[in-house]
C-alpha positions as protocol buffer text, in pm:
chain_id: "A"
residue {
  index: 1
  type: UNK
  ca { x: 8666 y: 11821 z: 2166 }
}
residue {
  index: 2
  type: UNK
  ca { x: 8464 y: 11938 z: 2466 }
}
residue {
  index: 3
  type: UNK
  ca { x: 8559 y: 12262 z: 2631 }
}
residue {
  index: 4
  type: UNK
  ca { x: 8535 y: 12242 z: 3008 }
}
residue {
  index: 5
  type: UNK
  ca { x: 8565 y: 12562 z: 3205 }
}
residue {
  index: 6
  type: UNK
  ca { x: 8556 y: 12561 z: 3582 }
}
residue {
  index: 7
  type: UNK
  ca { x: 8478 y: 12896 z: 3736 }
}
residue {
  index: 8
  type: UNK
  ca { x: 8508 y: 12944 z: 4109 }
}
residue {
  index: 9
  type: UNK
  ca { x: 8331 y: 13266 z: 4212 }
}
residue {
  index: 10
  type: UNK
  ca { x: 8254 y: 13190 z: 4574 }
}
residue {
  index: 11
  type: UNK
  ca { x: 8479 y: 13327 z: 4844 }
}
residue {
  index: 12
  type: UNK
  ca { x: 8748 y: 13078 z: 4947 }
}
residue {
  index: 13
  type: UNK
  ca { x: 8649 y: 13103 z: 5313 }
}
residue {
  index: 14
  type: UNK
  ca { x: 8308 y: 12946 z: 5237 }
}
residue {
  index: 15
  type: UNK
  ca { x: 8289 y: 12626 z: 5437 }
}
residue {
  index: 16
  type: UNK
  ca { x: 8051 y: 12388 z: 5263 }
}
residue {
  index: 17
  type: UNK
  ca { x: 8073 y: 12137 z: 5548 }
}
residue {
  index: 18
  type: UNK
  ca { x: 7946 y: 12408 z: 5785 }
}
residue {
  index: 19
  type: UNK
  ca { x: 7651 y: 12480 z: 5553 }
}
residue {
  index: 20
  type: UNK
  ca { x: 7573 y: 12107 z: 5545 }
}
residue {
  index: 21
  type: UNK
  ca { x: 7591 y: 12092 z: 5926 }
}
residue {
  index: 22
  type: UNK
  ca { x: 7357 y: 12392 z: 5959 }
}
residue {
  index: 23
  type: UNK
  ca { x: 7116 y: 12219 z: 5721 }
}
residue {
  index: 24
  type: UNK
  ca { x: 7149 y: 11903 z: 5933 }
}
residue {
  index: 25
  type: UNK
  ca { x: 7269 y: 11705 z: 5633 }
}
residue {
  index: 26
  type: UNK
  ca { x: 7537 y: 11442 z: 5656 }
}
residue {
  index: 27
  type: UNK
  ca { x: 7751 y: 11523 z: 5353 }
}
residue {
  index: 28
  type: UNK
  ca { x: 8043 y: 11321 z: 5226 }
}
residue {
  index: 29
  type: UNK
  ca { x: 8322 y: 11475 z: 5017 }
}
residue {
  index: 30
  type: UNK
  ca { x: 8140 y: 11409 z: 4688 }
}
residue {
  index: 31
  type: UNK
  ca { x: 7821 y: 11572 z: 4813 }
}
residue {
  index: 32
  type: UNK
  ca { x: 8014 y: 11872 z: 4944 }
}
residue {
  index: 33
  type: UNK
  ca { x: 8180 y: 11914 z: 4603 }
}
residue {
  index: 34
  type: UNK
  ca { x: 7838 y: 11896 z: 4433 }
}
residue {
  index: 35
  type: UNK
  ca { x: 7700 y: 12154 z: 4676 }
}
residue {
  index: 36
  type: UNK
  ca { x: 7995 y: 12382 z: 4604 }
}
residue {
  index: 37
  type: UNK
  ca { x: 7931 y: 12352 z: 4229 }
}
residue {
  index: 38
  type: UNK
  ca { x: 7565 y: 12441 z: 4282 }
}
residue {
  index: 39
  type: UNK
  ca { x: 7657 y: 12744 z: 4492 }
}
residue {
  index: 40
  type: UNK
  ca { x: 7911 y: 12849 z: 4228 }
}
residue {
  index: 41
  type: UNK
  ca { x: 7642 y: 12831 z: 3961 }
}
residue {
  index: 42
  type: UNK
  ca { x: 7400 y: 13036 z: 4171 }
}
residue {
  index: 43
  type: UNK
  ca { x: 7672 y: 13298 z: 4220 }
}
residue {
  index: 44
  type: UNK
  ca { x: 7726 y: 13313 z: 3843 }
}
residue {
  index: 45
  type: UNK
  ca { x: 7352 y: 13352 z: 3781 }
}
residue {
  index: 46
  type: UNK
  ca { x: 7330 y: 13629 z: 4039 }
}
residue {
  index: 47
  type: UNK
  ca { x: 7567 y: 13838 z: 3826 }
}
residue {
  index: 48
  type: UNK
  ca { x: 7321 y: 13848 z: 3532 }
}
residue {
  index: 49
  type: UNK
  ca { x: 7190 y: 14204 z: 3487 }
}
residue {
  index: 50
  type: UNK
  ca { x: 6822 y: 14267 z: 3555 }
}
residue {
  index: 51
  type: UNK
  ca { x: 6758 y: 14402 z: 3206 }
}
residue {
  index: 52
  type: UNK
  ca { x: 6833 y: 14070 z: 3031 }
}
residue {
  index: 53
  type: UNK
  ca { x: 6527 y: 13944 z: 2844 }
}
residue {
  index: 54
  type: UNK
  ca { x: 6402 y: 13604 z: 2969 }
}
residue {
  index: 55
  type: UNK
  ca { x: 6434 y: 13315 z: 2725 }
}
residue {
  index: 56
  type: UNK
  ca { x: 6209 y: 13014 z: 2680 }
}
residue {
  index: 57
  type: UNK
  ca { x: 6460 y: 12829 z: 2466 }
}
residue {
  index: 58
  type: UNK
  ca { x: 6809 y: 12872 z: 2329 }
}
residue {
  index: 59
  type: UNK
  ca { x: 6683 y: 12811 z: 1974 }
}
residue {
  index: 60
  type: UNK
  ca { x: 6469 y: 13065 z: 1788 }
}
residue {
  index: 61
  type: UNK
  ca { x: 6217 y: 12823 z: 1642 }
}
residue {
  index: 62
  type: UNK
  ca { x: 5883 y: 12697 z: 1764 }
}
residue {
  index: 63
  type: UNK
  ca { x: 5813 y: 12334 z: 1837 }
}
residue {
  index: 64
  type: UNK
  ca { x: 5631 y: 12157 z: 1552 }
}
residue {
  index: 65
  type: UNK
  ca { x: 5261 y: 12110 z: 1611 }
}
residue {
  index: 66
  type: UNK
  ca { x: 5071 y: 11798 z: 1521 }
}
residue {
  index: 67
  type: UNK
  ca { x: 4719 y: 11785 z: 1384 }
}
residue {
  index: 68
  type: UNK
  ca { x: 4445 y: 11716 z: 1636 }
}
residue {
  index: 69
  type: UNK
  ca { x: 4268 y: 11390 z: 1574 }
}
residue {
  index: 70
  type: UNK
  ca { x: 3922 y: 11362 z: 1729 }
}
residue {
  index: 71
  type: UNK
  ca { x: 3839 y: 11031 z: 1883 }
}
residue {
  index: 72
  type: UNK
  ca { x: 3762 y: 10837 z: 2194 }
}
residue {
  index: 73
  type: UNK
  ca { x: 4090 y: 10812 z: 2379 }
}
residue {
  index: 74
  type: UNK
  ca { x: 3964 y: 10633 z: 2692 }
}
residue {
  index: 75
  type: UNK
  ca { x: 3737 y: 10344 z: 2586 }
}
residue {
  index: 76
  type: UNK
  ca { x: 3852 y: 10127 z: 2878 }
}
residue {
  index: 77
  type: UNK
  ca { x: 3735 y: 10384 z: 3133 }
}
residue {
  index: 78
  type: UNK
  ca { x: 3380 y: 10366 z: 3001 }
}
residue {
  index: 79
  type: UNK
  ca { x: 3385 y: 9988 z: 3036 }
}
residue {
  index: 80
  type: UNK
  ca { x: 3481 y: 10022 z: 3404 }
}
residue {
  index: 81
  type: UNK
  ca { x: 3226 y: 10293 z: 3487 }
}
residue {
  index: 82
  type: UNK
  ca { x: 2909 y: 10173 z: 3660 }
}
residue {
  index: 83
  type: UNK
  ca { x: 2679 y: 10412 z: 3469 }
}
residue {
  index: 84
  type: UNK
  ca { x: 2747 y: 10594 z: 3142 }
}
residue {
  index: 85
  type: UNK
  ca { x: 2549 y: 10798 z: 2894 }
}
residue {
  index: 86
  type: UNK
  ca { x: 2727 y: 10837 z: 2562 }
}
residue {
  index: 87
  type: UNK
  ca { x: 3071 y: 10982 z: 2633 }
}
residue {
  index: 88
  type: UNK
  ca { x: 2972 y: 11086 z: 2986 }
}
residue {
  index: 89
  type: UNK
  ca { x: 3014 y: 10897 z: 3311 }
}
residue {
  index: 90
  type: UNK
  ca { x: 2734 y: 10934 z: 3565 }
}
residue {
  index: 91
  type: UNK
  ca { x: 2819 y: 10951 z: 3933 }
}
residue {
  index: 92
  type: UNK
  ca { x: 2654 y: 11057 z: 4253 }
}
residue {
  index: 93
  type: UNK
  ca { x: 2775 y: 11399 z: 4358 }
}
residue {
  index: 94
  type: UNK
  ca { x: 2916 y: 11405 z: 4711 }
}
residue {
  index: 95
  type: UNK
  ca { x: 2831 y: 11777 z: 4738 }
}
residue {
  index: 96
  type: UNK
  ca { x: 2532 y: 11836 z: 4963 }
}
residue {
  index: 97
  type: UNK
  ca { x: 2506 y: 11472 z: 5073 }
}
residue {
  index: 98
  type: UNK
  ca { x: 2480 y: 11394 z: 5439 }
}
residue {
  index: 99
  type: UNK
  ca { x: 2726 y: 11132 z: 5554 }
}
């Protein structure tokens, strides 16, 4: 069972259609409702105290790391390059060239 809570914290006199008109956006009823939900969410977030510690994730565990595997990951690029030397691609530097 999903718990759905709708919280309306914006003042009732807020006219979303006026905001859309000021932003020069043609908004239908569905878009106005979405905009109102976004503004509600921003109002909820603005009530968070300043001393709350920022979070990177809601879970307290780190992401698993994989082992690095050395290797040539771009062999097709070397085949397309006009001049290579080992794993390096040679090119003419455009810096300092007169055009």
